PAKELO-800429 format. One record per residue (C-alpha): x, y, z; residue in one letter; residue number from 1. Coordinates in Angstrom, 1 decimal, padded with zeros to 4 digits. Each point is the difference from the previous one (the first is absolute). Example, Ala and Ser with C-alpha at 12.3 -4.5 7.8 and 13.67 -1.06 7.14 Angstrom:
// residues 2
> 012.3, -004.5, 007.8, a, 1 .
> 001.4, 003.4, -000.7, s, 2 .
//
This chain:
// residues 446
> 000.1, 000.0, 000.2, x, 1 .
> 001.4, 003.6, -000.7, x, 2 .
> 000.7, 001.7, 002.7, x, 3 .
> -001.2, 003.2, 000.9, x, 4 .
> 001.4, 003.4, -001.1, x, 5 .
> 000.3, 002.9, 002.5, x, 6 .
> -002.7, 002.3, 000.2, x, 7 .
> 000.3, 003.7, -001.5, x, 8 .
> 000.1, 001.5, 003.0, x, 9 .
> 002.8, -002.6, 001.1, x, 10 .
> 002.4, 002.1, -002.4, x, 11 .
> -001.6, 003.4, 000.8, x, 12 .
> 001.2, -000.5, 003.6, x, 13 .
> 003.6, -001.3, -001.3, x, 14 .
> -000.2, 003.4, -001.9, x, 15 .
> -001.0, 002.1, 002.6, x, 16 .
> 002.8, -001.2, 002.3, x, 17 .
> 002.1, 001.6, -002.8, x, 18 .
> -002.1, 003.1, -000.4, x, 19 .
> 000.1, 000.8, 003.6, x, 20 .
> 002.9, -001.4, 001.6, x, 21 .
> -002.3, -001.8, 002.9, x, 22 .
> -002.5, -002.8, 000.7, x, 23 .
> -002.3, 002.7, 001.4, x, 24 .
> 000.4, 002.5, -003.1, x, 25 .
> -000.6, -003.0, -002.4, x, 26 .
> -003.2, -001.0, 001.8, x, 27 .
> -001.4, 003.5, 000.0, x, 28 .
> 000.4, -000.3, -003.9, x, 29 .
> -001.5, -003.4, -000.8, x, 30 .
> -003.3, 000.9, 002.7, x, 31 .
> 000.7, -002.3, 002.9, x, 32 .
> 001.3, 000.1, 004.0, x, 33 .
> 003.7, -000.4, 000.7, x, 34 .
> -000.8, -003.5, 001.6, x, 35 .
> -002.0, -001.1, -003.6, x, 36 .
> 003.0, 001.4, -002.0, x, 37 .
> 002.7, -002.4, 001.9, x, 38 .
> -002.6, -002.9, 000.4, x, 39 .
> -000.1, 000.3, -003.5, x, 40 .
> 003.7, 000.0, -000.9, x, 41 .
> 000.3, -003.1, 002.5, x, 42 .
> -002.3, -001.7, -002.2, x, 43 .
> 001.9, 000.9, -003.1, x, 44 .
> 003.3, -000.8, 001.2, x, 45 .
> -001.1, -003.5, 001.3, x, 46 .
> -001.5, -000.4, -003.7, x, 47 .
> 003.2, 001.0, -001.8, x, 48 .
> 002.2, -001.9, 002.7, x, 49 .
> 002.3, 002.8, 000.7, x, 50 .
> 000.8, 003.5, 001.8, x, 51 .
> -001.3, 002.7, -002.0, x, 52 .
> 000.3, 002.9, 001.8, x, 53 .
> 002.2, 001.7, 003.1, x, 54 .
> -001.8, 002.1, 002.7, x, 55 .
> 002.3, 001.7, 002.3, x, 56 .
> -000.6, 002.9, 002.1, x, 57 .
> -003.4, 000.7, -001.5, x, 58 .
> 001.5, 000.0, -003.1, x, 59 .
> -000.4, -002.4, -002.8, x, 60 .
> 001.6, -001.0, -003.7, x, 61 .
> -000.6, -003.1, -002.3, x, 62 .
> 003.1, -002.9, 000.3, x, 63 .
> 001.0, -001.1, -003.5, x, 64 .
> -002.4, -002.7, 000.1, x, 65 .
> -002.5, 002.7, 001.0, x, 66 .
> 001.2, 002.2, -003.4, x, 67 .
> 000.2, -003.1, -002.3, x, 68 .
> -003.9, -000.8, 001.2, x, 69 .
> -001.1, 003.2, -000.6, x, 70 .
> 001.7, 000.5, -003.5, x, 71 .
> -001.7, -003.0, -001.2, x, 72 .
> -003.5, 000.7, 001.8, x, 73 .
> 000.0, 003.5, -002.0, x, 74 .
> 001.1, -001.9, -003.1, x, 75 .
> -003.2, -002.1, 000.5, x, 76 .
> -002.7, 003.0, 000.9, x, 77 .
> 001.0, 002.3, -002.7, x, 78 .
> -000.3, -003.5, -002.2, x, 79 .
> -003.3, -000.7, 001.7, x, 80 .
> -001.3, 003.6, -001.2, x, 81 .
> 002.0, -000.3, -003.3, x, 82 .
> -001.9, -003.2, -001.2, x, 83 .
> -002.9, 001.0, 001.3, x, 84 .
> -000.2, 002.9, -002.3, x, 85 .
> 000.7, -001.7, -002.9, x, 86 .
> -002.3, -002.7, 000.7, x, 87 .
> -002.8, 002.6, 000.2, x, 88 .
> 000.9, 001.9, -003.0, x, 89 .
> 000.7, -003.1, -001.8, x, 90 .
> 003.4, 000.7, -001.0, x, 91 .
> 002.9, -002.8, 000.1, x, 92 .
> 002.4, -000.6, 002.5, x, 93 .
> 002.8, 001.6, 000.1, x, 94 .
> 003.0, -002.0, 001.5, x, 95 .
> 002.0, 003.2, 000.1, x, 96 .
> -002.3, 001.4, 002.5, x, 97 .
> 000.7, -002.7, 002.7, x, 98 .
> 003.6, 000.6, 000.1, x, 99 .
> 002.0, 002.4, 002.7, x, 100 .
> 000.6, 003.1, -001.4, x, 101 .
> 002.1, 002.9, 000.3, x, 102 .
> -001.4, 003.4, -000.5, x, 103 .
> 002.8, 002.4, -001.5, x, 104 .
> -000.3, 003.3, -001.0, x, 105 .
> 003.1, 001.2, -002.5, x, 106 .
> 001.2, 002.9, -001.9, x, 107 .
> 000.4, -001.0, -003.2, x, 108 .
> -001.7, -002.0, -002.9, x, 109 .
> 001.7, -003.0, -000.5, x, 110 .
> -000.2, -002.4, 003.3, x, 111 .
> 000.3, -003.3, -002.4, x, 112 .
> 003.4, -000.5, 000.7, x, 113 .
> -000.6, 000.4, 004.0, x, 114 .
> -003.0, -002.7, -000.2, x, 115 .
> 002.4, -002.4, -001.6, x, 116 .
> 002.5, 000.4, 002.4, x, 117 .
> -002.4, -000.4, 002.8, x, 118 .
> -001.5, -003.0, -001.7, x, 119 .
> 003.5, -001.7, 000.4, x, 120 .
> 000.8, 001.4, 003.7, x, 121 .
> -003.3, -000.8, 001.7, x, 122 .
> -001.7, -002.7, -001.3, x, 123 .
> -003.7, 000.1, 000.6, x, 124 .
> -000.2, 003.4, 000.5, x, 125 .
> -002.0, 002.1, -002.9, x, 126 .
> 001.1, 003.5, -000.5, x, 127 .
> -002.9, 002.5, -000.7, x, 128 .
> 002.0, 003.1, -000.9, x, 129 .
> -001.4, 003.6, -001.4, x, 130 .
> 001.6, 002.9, -001.3, x, 131 .
> -000.1, 003.2, 002.5, x, 132 .
> 001.9, 003.1, 000.2, x, 133 .
> 001.2, 000.5, 003.6, x, 134 .
> -003.0, 002.5, 001.2, x, 135 .
> -002.3, -002.9, -001.5, x, 136 .
> 001.4, -002.8, 000.9, x, 137 .
> 000.5, 001.2, 003.9, x, 138 .
> -004.0, 000.7, 000.1, x, 139 .
> -000.7, -003.8, -001.6, x, 140 .
> 002.0, -000.8, 002.9, x, 141 .
> -001.6, 002.0, 003.1, x, 142 .
> -003.4, -001.2, -001.7, x, 143 .
> 001.5, -003.6, 000.3, x, 144 .
> -000.6, -001.0, -003.6, x, 145 .
> 003.8, -000.9, -000.4, x, 146 .
> 002.3, -001.3, 002.9, x, 147 .
> 003.2, 001.1, -001.6, x, 148 .
> 001.7, 003.2, -001.9, x, 149 .
> 002.4, 000.3, -002.1, x, 150 .
> 000.6, 004.1, -000.8, x, 151 .
> 002.3, 002.4, -000.1, x, 152 .
> 000.8, 003.1, 002.2, x, 153 .
> 001.4, 003.2, -000.7, x, 154 .
> 000.9, 000.8, 003.4, x, 155 .
> 000.2, -002.4, 002.8, x, 156 .
> -003.5, 000.7, 001.5, x, 157 .
> -003.0, -002.6, -000.7, x, 158 .
> -003.2, 001.3, -000.7, x, 159 .
> -002.1, 000.3, 002.9, x, 160 .
> -002.1, -003.7, 000.6, x, 161 .
> -002.0, -001.0, 003.0, x, 162 .
> 000.8, -003.6, -000.6, x, 163 .
> 003.1, -001.5, 002.0, x, 164 .
> 002.6, -000.6, -002.5, x, 165 .
> 003.6, -001.2, 000.0, x, 166 .
> 002.5, 001.9, -002.6, x, 167 .
> 003.0, -001.4, -002.1, x, 168 .
> 002.0, 001.8, -001.7, x, 169 .
> 001.4, -001.7, -003.3, x, 170 .
> 002.6, 002.2, -002.0, x, 171 .
> 000.5, 004.1, -000.3, x, 172 .
> -000.6, 000.1, -004.0, x, 173 .
> 001.8, 003.5, -001.5, x, 174 .
> -002.1, 001.3, -002.8, x, 175 .
> 000.9, 001.2, -003.5, x, 176 .
> -001.3, 002.5, -002.7, x, 177 .
> -001.6, -001.2, -002.9, x, 178 .
> 000.9, 002.7, -003.4, x, 179 .
> -002.3, 000.3, -002.9, x, 180 .
> 002.7, -001.5, -002.7, x, 181 .
> 001.0, 003.7, -001.2, x, 182 .
> 000.3, 001.7, 003.0, x, 183 .
> 003.2, 001.7, 000.7, x, 184 .
> 001.0, -001.9, 002.9, x, 185 .
> -000.7, -003.7, -001.6, x, 186 .
> 003.4, -000.4, -001.3, x, 187 .
> 001.6, 000.6, 003.5, x, 188 .
> 001.3, -003.1, 001.8, x, 189 .
> -001.7, 002.0, 003.4, x, 190 .
> -002.3, 003.0, 000.9, x, 191 .
> 000.1, 002.4, 002.3, x, 192 .
> -003.7, 000.8, 000.8, x, 193 .
> 000.4, 003.5, 000.2, x, 194 .
> 000.7, -000.1, -003.8, x, 195 .
> -003.6, -000.7, -000.4, x, 196 .
> -001.6, 002.8, 001.9, x, 197 .
> -001.0, 001.8, -003.1, x, 198 .
> -002.1, -003.6, -001.4, x, 199 .
> -003.3, -001.3, 000.6, x, 200 .
> -000.8, -002.6, 002.3, x, 201 .
> -002.2, -003.0, 000.1, x, 202 .
> -001.4, -001.6, 002.7, x, 203 .
> -001.8, -003.2, 001.1, x, 204 .
> -003.6, 001.1, 000.8, x, 205 .
> 000.5, -000.7, 004.2, x, 206 .
> 001.3, 002.2, 002.5, x, 207 .
> 003.1, -001.8, 000.6, x, 208 .
> 001.1, 000.1, -003.1, x, 209 .
> 000.0, 003.9, 000.1, x, 210 .
> 001.0, 000.6, 003.2, x, 211 .
> 003.0, -002.3, -001.2, x, 212 .
> 001.0, 002.0, -002.6, x, 213 .
> 000.0, 003.4, 002.1, x, 214 .
> 001.8, -002.0, 002.7, x, 215 .
> 002.9, -000.3, -002.9, x, 216 .
> -000.1, 003.3, -001.1, x, 217 .
> -000.5, 001.7, 003.3, x, 218 .
> 003.3, 002.0, 000.1, x, 219 .
> 000.3, 000.5, -003.6, x, 220 .
> -003.0, 001.5, -001.5, x, 221 .
> -003.9, -000.4, 000.2, x, 222 .
> -000.8, -002.4, -002.9, x, 223 .
> -002.7, 001.1, -003.0, x, 224 .
> -002.3, -003.2, 000.2, x, 225 .
> -001.7, -000.1, -002.8, x, 226 .
> -001.5, -003.4, -001.1, x, 227 .
> -001.7, -002.6, 002.7, x, 228 .
> 000.1, -003.4, -001.4, x, 229 .
> -002.9, -002.4, 001.3, x, 230 .
> 002.2, -003.3, -001.3, x, 231 .
> 003.4, -001.0, -000.6, x, 232 .
> -001.1, -000.2, -003.9, x, 233 .
> -000.9, 003.8, 000.3, x, 234 .
> 003.5, 000.9, 001.2, x, 235 .
> 001.9, -002.2, -002.4, x, 236 .
> -002.4, 001.8, -002.8, x, 237 .
> 001.0, 003.5, 001.1, x, 238 .
> 003.6, -000.4, 000.3, x, 239 .
> -000.1, -001.7, -003.1, x, 240 .
> -001.8, 003.1, -001.6, x, 241 .
> 002.4, 002.2, 001.4, x, 242 .
> -002.2, 001.6, 002.3, x, 243 .
> 002.1, -000.2, 003.1, x, 244 .
> 002.5, -001.4, 002.5, x, 245 .
> -000.8, -002.4, 003.1, x, 246 .
> 001.6, -001.7, 002.8, x, 247 .
> 000.1, -003.5, -000.6, x, 248 .
> 001.3, -003.2, 001.7, x, 249 .
> 003.3, -001.2, -001.9, x, 250 .
> -002.2, -003.1, -000.9, x, 251 .
> -002.2, 001.1, -001.9, x, 252 .
> -000.2, -001.8, -003.5, x, 253 .
> 001.2, 002.3, -002.7, x, 254 .
> -000.9, 000.0, -003.4, x, 255 .
> 001.7, -002.5, -002.6, x, 256 .
> -000.6, 001.8, -003.3, x, 257 .
> 000.1, 003.4, -001.1, x, 258 .
> 000.1, 000.6, 004.0, x, 259 .
> -001.8, 003.4, 000.3, x, 260 .
> 001.2, 000.4, 003.9, x, 261 .
> 003.4, -000.8, 001.9, x, 262 .
> 000.7, -000.6, 003.5, x, 263 .
> 003.1, 001.5, 001.6, x, 264 .
> 001.4, 000.0, 003.6, x, 265 .
> -000.5, 003.0, 002.3, x, 266 .
> 003.0, 001.8, 001.8, x, 267 .
> -000.5, -000.5, 003.9, x, 268 .
> -003.6, -001.6, -001.1, x, 269 .
> -003.2, 000.3, 002.4, x, 270 .
> -000.8, -003.8, 001.1, x, 271 .
> -002.7, -001.5, 000.7, x, 272 .
> -000.4, -003.2, 002.7, x, 273 .
> -001.6, -003.3, -000.9, x, 274 .
> -002.2, -001.1, 003.1, x, 275 .
> -001.7, -003.4, 001.1, x, 276 .
> -003.2, 001.0, 001.8, x, 277 .
> -001.9, -003.0, 001.9, x, 278 .
> -002.1, -001.1, 002.7, x, 279 .
> 002.0, -001.8, 002.5, x, 280 .
> -003.1, -001.6, 001.6, x, 281 .
> -000.5, -001.2, -003.5, x, 282 .
> 002.9, -001.1, -001.7, x, 283 .
> 002.5, -002.3, 001.5, x, 284 .
> 003.8, 001.2, 000.1, x, 285 .
> 001.3, -003.0, -002.0, x, 286 .
> -002.5, 001.0, -002.5, x, 287 .
> 001.1, 003.9, 000.1, x, 288 .
> 003.9, -001.4, -000.3, x, 289 .
> -001.3, -001.7, -003.1, x, 290 .
> -002.0, 002.9, -001.7, x, 291 .
> 002.8, 002.2, 001.0, x, 292 .
> 002.9, -002.3, -002.2, x, 293 .
> -002.1, 000.0, -002.7, x, 294 .
> -000.6, 003.4, -000.5, x, 295 .
> 003.4, 001.2, 000.6, x, 296 .
> 001.5, -003.0, -002.3, x, 297 .
> -002.3, 001.2, -002.5, x, 298 .
> 001.1, 003.6, -000.4, x, 299 .
> 003.5, -000.7, 000.2, x, 300 .
> -001.1, -002.6, -003.2, x, 301 .
> -002.0, 002.7, -001.9, x, 302 .
> 003.0, 002.4, 000.8, x, 303 .
> 002.7, -002.1, -001.5, x, 304 .
> -002.3, -000.8, -002.7, x, 305 .
> -001.7, 003.5, -001.1, x, 306 .
> 002.6, 002.4, 001.0, x, 307 .
> 003.8, -001.5, 000.2, x, 308 .
> 001.3, 003.5, 000.9, x, 309 .
> -001.8, 000.6, 003.2, x, 310 .
> 002.8, -002.1, 001.5, x, 311 .
> 002.8, 002.5, -001.0, x, 312 .
> -001.7, 003.0, 001.0, x, 313 .
> -002.0, -000.7, 002.8, x, 314 .
> 000.0, -002.0, 003.6, x, 315 .
> -001.4, -003.3, -000.7, x, 316 .
> -003.0, -001.0, 002.1, x, 317 .
> 001.3, -002.7, 002.7, x, 318 .
> -000.7, -003.7, -000.9, x, 319 .
> -002.3, -002.2, 002.0, x, 320 .
> 002.3, -001.0, 003.3, x, 321 .
> -000.5, -003.7, -001.1, x, 322 .
> -002.0, -002.2, -002.3, x, 323 .
> -003.6, -000.2, 000.8, x, 324 .
> -000.2, -003.9, 000.5, x, 325 .
> -003.3, -001.9, -001.1, x, 326 .
> -002.6, 000.4, 002.7, x, 327 .
> -001.6, -003.0, 002.1, x, 328 .
> -003.2, -001.4, -001.4, x, 329 .
> -003.2, 002.2, -000.1, x, 330 .
> -001.2, 000.0, 002.9, x, 331 .
> 003.2, 000.6, 002.2, x, 332 .
> 000.4, 002.6, -002.7, x, 333 .
> -003.1, 001.8, 000.4, x, 334 .
> 000.2, -000.6, 004.0, x, 335 .
> -000.7, 004.0, 000.4, x, 336 .
> -001.3, 000.5, -003.6, x, 337 .
> -004.0, 000.7, 000.5, x, 338 .
> -001.2, -000.8, -003.2, x, 339 .
> -001.4, 002.7, -002.1, x, 340 .
> -003.9, 001.4, 000.0, x, 341 .
> -001.8, 002.1, 002.1, x, 342 .
> -000.6, -000.1, 003.8, x, 343 .
> -001.4, -003.2, 001.1, x, 344 .
> -003.5, 000.5, 000.3, x, 345 .
> -001.5, -000.4, 003.5, x, 346 .
> -001.6, -003.7, 001.1, x, 347 .
> -003.7, -000.5, -001.3, x, 348 .
> 000.5, 003.0, -002.9, x, 349 .
> -003.0, 000.4, -002.4, x, 350 .
> 000.8, -003.0, -002.4, x, 351 .
> 002.9, -000.9, 001.2, x, 352 .
> 001.5, -003.9, -000.3, x, 353 .
> 001.3, -001.0, 002.8, x, 354 .
> 003.1, -002.8, 001.0, x, 355 .
> -002.7, -002.4, 001.9, x, 356 .
> -002.3, 000.3, -003.1, x, 357 .
> 002.5, -001.9, -002.0, x, 358 .
> 000.2, -002.6, 002.4, x, 359 .
> -003.9, -000.8, 000.2, x, 360 .
> 000.4, 000.2, -003.8, x, 361 .
> 002.8, -003.0, 000.1, x, 362 .
> -001.9, -001.5, 002.7, x, 363 .
> -003.4, -000.4, -002.3, x, 364 .
> 001.8, -000.4, -003.2, x, 365 .
> 001.7, -003.2, 001.9, x, 366 .
> -003.2, -002.1, 001.6, x, 367 .
> -002.1, 001.0, -003.1, x, 368 .
> -003.2, 000.7, 002.3, x, 369 .
> -001.0, 002.3, 002.7, x, 370 .
> -000.8, -002.5, 002.1, x, 371 .
> 003.1, -001.6, 000.4, x, 372 .
> 001.9, 003.2, -000.2, x, 373 .
> -001.5, 001.3, 003.1, x, 374 .
> 001.3, -002.5, 002.7, x, 375 .
> 003.8, 000.9, -001.5, x, 376 .
> -000.6, 004.0, 000.4, x, 377 .
> -001.6, -001.0, 003.5, x, 378 .
> -003.7, 001.8, -000.6, x, 379 .
> -003.4, -002.0, -001.0, x, 380 .
> -000.7, 000.4, -003.8, x, 381 .
> -003.2, 002.5, 000.6, x, 382 .
> 002.7, 002.5, 001.7, x, 383 .
> 002.7, -001.0, -003.0, x, 384 .
> -003.1, 000.4, -002.5, x, 385 .
> -001.0, 003.9, 001.5, x, 386 .
> 004.3, 000.7, -000.1, x, 387 .
> 000.0, -000.9, -003.4, x, 388 .
> -002.8, 002.1, -001.2, x, 389 .
> 001.5, 002.6, 002.2, x, 390 .
> 003.1, 000.0, -002.0, x, 391 .
> -001.9, 000.0, -003.5, x, 392 .
> -002.2, 002.7, 001.0, x, 393 .
> 004.0, 001.7, 001.1, x, 394 .
> 001.2, -000.7, -003.2, x, 395 .
> -003.0, 000.7, -002.4, x, 396 .
> 001.0, -003.7, -001.3, x, 397 .
> -001.1, -003.7, 000.3, x, 398 .
> 002.7, -002.2, 001.4, x, 399 .
> -001.8, -003.6, -000.3, x, 400 .
> -002.4, -001.8, -002.3, x, 401 .
> -001.7, -003.2, 000.1, x, 402 .
> 001.5, -002.9, -002.2, x, 403 .
> -001.3, -003.8, -000.4, x, 404 .
> 003.1, -000.4, 002.4, x, 405 .
> -001.0, 002.5, 002.4, x, 406 .
> 001.2, 003.3, 000.8, x, 407 .
> 002.9, 001.5, -002.1, x, 408 .
> 001.4, 003.4, -000.1, x, 409 .
> -000.9, 002.6, -002.9, x, 410 .
> 002.6, 001.1, -002.6, x, 411 .
> 000.2, 002.8, 001.6, x, 412 .
> 000.7, -001.4, 003.5, x, 413 .
> 002.8, -002.1, -001.7, x, 414 .
> 001.5, 003.1, -001.8, x, 415 .
> 000.0, 001.6, 003.7, x, 416 .
> 002.2, -002.9, 001.4, x, 417 .
> 002.4, -000.4, -003.1, x, 418 .
> 000.5, 004.0, -000.1, x, 419 .
> 001.3, -000.5, 003.2, x, 420 .
> 001.5, -003.3, 000.4, x, 421 .
> 003.8, 001.5, -000.6, x, 422 .
> -000.3, 002.3, 002.8, x, 423 .
> -002.1, -002.4, 002.6, x, 424 .
> 002.8, -002.7, -001.1, x, 425 .
> 003.0, 002.7, 000.7, x, 426 .
> -001.9, 000.6, 003.5, x, 427 .
> -000.3, -003.7, 001.0, x, 428 .
> 003.5, -000.6, -001.1, x, 429 .
> 001.5, 003.0, 002.2, x, 430 .
> -002.1, -001.5, 003.1, x, 431 .
> 001.4, -003.3, -000.7, x, 432 .
> 003.6, 000.7, -000.6, x, 433 .
> -000.7, 002.3, 003.7, x, 434 .
> -001.7, -003.1, 001.6, x, 435 .
> 002.8, -002.3, -000.8, x, 436 .
> 002.8, 002.0, -000.2, x, 437 .
> -000.6, 002.6, 002.7, x, 438 .
> 001.4, 000.5, 003.3, x, 439 .
> -001.0, 002.2, 002.9, x, 440 .
> -002.8, -000.7, 002.8, x, 441 .
> -003.9, 000.3, -001.0, x, 442 .
> -001.7, 003.2, 001.8, x, 443 .
> 000.6, 003.4, 000.2, x, 444 .
> 003.0, 001.1, 002.2, x, 445 .
> -000.5, 002.0, 002.7, x, 446 .
//
């Protein structure tokens, strides 16, 4: 018989411990007394077979096993929401939606190389990366739409953000200048920014782009900003048409046929710092190191491919201190990577599918009859009929049908079970590994 899964409230209690740092605070979040929360946590620990939380002097935190259970449970709950929505809308199941996901906002438009590297470095994790300039990326981070941000800073200040964050500096990038091919400074080996005082300037459509240019020219002249480019393609077009000059990364891809603009290093160049911002409560340190190593190594490789002269006229960015080793299996890698998606819905939310509903459907499917399923579920047959009726009403779909062999699941019910099978199996795998390989006493430490 399939073992019953923990309830949504069990996982929300673990999440509450993370968010509040105490059992009392977690109990308040899930709407129960502290004593009831302790009893629920103890029952969950007995079910899993390992110690999930440490409590000392009123403070509480999850053990490594607790983080693993929470991550696997979060993946399961988000899969329940996603699969229910797809089945309701009659859309085919997407396997990608069931994978542990790192949500990243990063500047630049081509993030394919990063996805390729992380697929090798962190097997079992999906990278969901979106291109965003620094200000927009930090807004997404604060709204919890992403869990990490790769951005550049013109000065040393991270934009204001109320969400807890950890900052990791990656490299300082000296900026070059992009000039129309016919510009008077186009043939110089290096350019003094003061020589560009009379030029028209092109900036990106963000406050950071304008602020960076003003800082770069502050001691020399007030730049004449004539064009604001909304996309990298617009900026290249303006350069090629000879409508201005612009600060640029040394890694910009230059034209190869009839180049309309050139790239030249600046004397005493302005710099921008590449920074990785993460939520330390969401992303494990080992995953952060793998991400940092990938970003730094990609930058160096792109520099060598796109601009070999870069190494001779600027301090090259630091390499990763050590290669990012291949990480352990997914359930350990993502021990603190909570799966992408909105905040977990509260228990008994309208239309929600609960983990215990999966258990009910599994038992009915295996028994082929409500009469045989009821004793397995430790309830009467009329009570089971009422429970299924309430579930069908809540989900807005029929789950059971009568056949010549007895009671069977409908096609939609099978799609629900099939859609969450990977996430359910992953949770059971984590629980089995902890139960048979974990150590430490059961119960809550005092």
